[in-house]
Each structure stands twice: as structure tokens, then as C-alpha cells.
C-alpha positions, 0 to 999 in steps of 0.5 A, a space after each residue: 501474488 505478493 504481500 507488500 507492507 507499505 509504511 506511512 508516517 504522519 505527524 503525531 496526532 493526525 488520525 488515520 483517514 477513513 476509507 484508506 483501503 477504498 481510496 487506494 482500491 478506487 485509484 487502482 481501478 481507475 489507473 487500470 482502466 486508463 491504461 486499458 487494463 482491467 486493473 494494475 494487479 491490486 487484489 486487496 488492501 488491509 490497513 493496520 494503524 501503528 502504535 505511536 502514529 502512522 499506518 502500515 498498509 498490507 497491499 496484496 498484488 499480482 506482479 512479475 517480480 518482487 522488485 516490481 511489486 514493491 515499486 507498483 505498491 508505492 506508485 499506487 499509494 502515492 498516486 492515490 494520495 496525490 491531490 487529496 487533502 484528506 491524506 496529505 499529512 501521510 507519506 510513504 516511509 518504506 515498502 517491502 515484503 516482510 520475511 516471516 520465519 517458519 518451520 521450513 527455515 533451518 535454525 
């Protein structure tokens, strides 16, 4: 499982759309069903507003590789937002796994 951080930008003053995690989860379920699968690897979505505007989504998903996970995360968000007027102000500005140093790293 991978945790991909997808950063969304929006013009200043645009509020976070309500139900953002549900919008993405619902889309992922429909996309998986349309492809004849149970889902497209999405396990969970968390939403974190950023100071100064924008949102970071924490997208937990199953994927065969890191590169695939990043690509799937972007496709999920962009697909979920397509044609929705309530999120049209938001755009993906980046998607990546964030490396967090820990005690297992050599200094």
C-alpha cells in the first residue's frame, strides 16, 4: 500500500468543497465497477486544508509500484473532478510519496 499526497491548488478565497473524500471514493468505486473490478486500489482518502489555500489529499491505495500509485492517484482525482462544478476551481499541482526520516535512517 502506498500513501500518495496529492496537492490541489485553488484561487485564494475558494473554500474547500464539502465531502471531498466522498467525491473521490465514490468515483473510484464507480470506475472500478465499470472496469469489471471491485475497485481501483483505493483504500482511504484523507483531506488536509493547507494554510493560505489549497488542499493536500492523502490517498492510500494498493498498486503494483510507486510510479503506478502516483499515476493512479492523479487519475482518480482528475476523474472524480471532471464535469463537477463544485470542484472546478481545484487543480492537481503535484502528487508524490513524501519521505519521512526516521530512526532507521543513517545520519
